[in-house]
N, C-alpha and C positions, 0 to 999 in steps of 0.2 A: 422822062416825061417832064414837060414844063408845067409847073403849077400855076393856077390863076393868081393874079395879083390884085383883083378887085372883087367886090361883092357880085357883080353881074357875071364875071368870069367864073366865080365859084359856083353860082347857081347853074350856069350852063354845064359846068363839069359834073355837078351832082346829077343833073338830068340826062347826061350822056351815058352811052354804053361803056365808056372808059371807067366810070365809077361803078364798082361792083358792090362795095361794102363800106359802111360808115360806122365808125366807133366814136363815141363821145365820152369825154372825161369831164365831170363837173365837180364843183365844190360849193361851199356855203354861199358864195356870191349869187348863185342862181336863185336862192330862196330868200335872201335877206330883204329884197325889195317888197316882199309880201308881208313883212313885219316880223319875221322870225329871226331873232338875233343868232349870230353864229356862236360857237362855243366860247370864243375868246373875248368877244365884245362886252362892254358894260351891259349888264342885264342878261348876258348869255348864261349858258349852263354852268360854266366854271365859276362865274361871278356869283351866281345865286345858289350854288351847291351848299346844302346844309347837312353835313355828314351825320350829325346827331339824330336826324330824322329818317335816316336810311337804314334798312334792314341789313346790318353788317356786323361782323365781329369787331371788337374794340380795336384790334390792330389794323383792320381794313378802314375803319373810320379815321384813325390816326393818319394812315397813308393818304386818305382823301383830304384831310386838313392840311397836311404838308404840301401836297401836290394834287389839285383837283383833277388833273388829267388821269389820275390813277383809276377813276371810276370807269373809264373806257379802255383800260388796258386789258389785253387778252388774259394775262396771268390772273388778274382779279376775277374776270368773268368766268374763267375755268374753275376757280375755287368757289365762287359765289356769284351767280348771275343776277341776283336781286338788286344790287346797287345800280347796275346798268339799266335794267328793266324799269326800275322805279324812276330814274331820271329821264328815261325815254317816254314814260307814260304820257306826259303832257303833249308831246309831239303826236303820239298815236291818237289820243283823244281829240286833239285839235284837228287832225286830218279827218277823223271819223265824223266830227261835228261840222266839217267844212268851214272851220274858223279862218283858214287861209285860202286865198285864191292862187291858182297857178299863175306864174309870171309869164312875161313874153318869152323868156328862154324856155320855159316848160312847154309853151304852146309851139315854139319852133321845133322842138324835139318831137312833139306829137305829130305835127304836120309833115316833118321829114319822114317819119315812120309811115304815116298813113298814105302820103302821096307818092312816095318813092319805093317803099318796101326794102330800102337798102340799109336801114339802121339795124345792124347785127348785134351791137352791144351798147349798153349805157352803163358806165361805171360812175358811181357817185359816192362821196363820203357823207352825204346828207342822211340824216335819220328822221327827217320830217315826213317821209312817205309821199311827198308831193309829186314825185314822178308817177305815182299811181293815179293821180288826177287826170293824167293825160292819155290814158288808155293805151300807152305803149309799154306797159310794164312787162310784157312778154318779150321785149327786145333784150 
């Protein structure tokens, strides 16, 4: 099968019967334009992490001081989920309070799902919950 080489060709392919299922992979870039810093940027979660204010054992705090990415590691979460949940809280509250607006990319995903019904999966590393703004969270 020859794949489309331009946007118009891609749109035609998506609307055709040849396209049966669509899977989307997204990352932090989808949400940054709405004002949410990614984890690694200045002002992001790793930059602003304050281990002494997090509900954690002293060795967990020390691990976060040495490497802020420890707060999102599965091994720490399995021992103590509170550090992860505490750093995620501002994202959850910001989403609930509609602090951030969905971006053009979020709206594209919403329309793709709504207008074609072909979006079968949306995989994202984002923890901001913004994919929920677009009513396609069942995808």
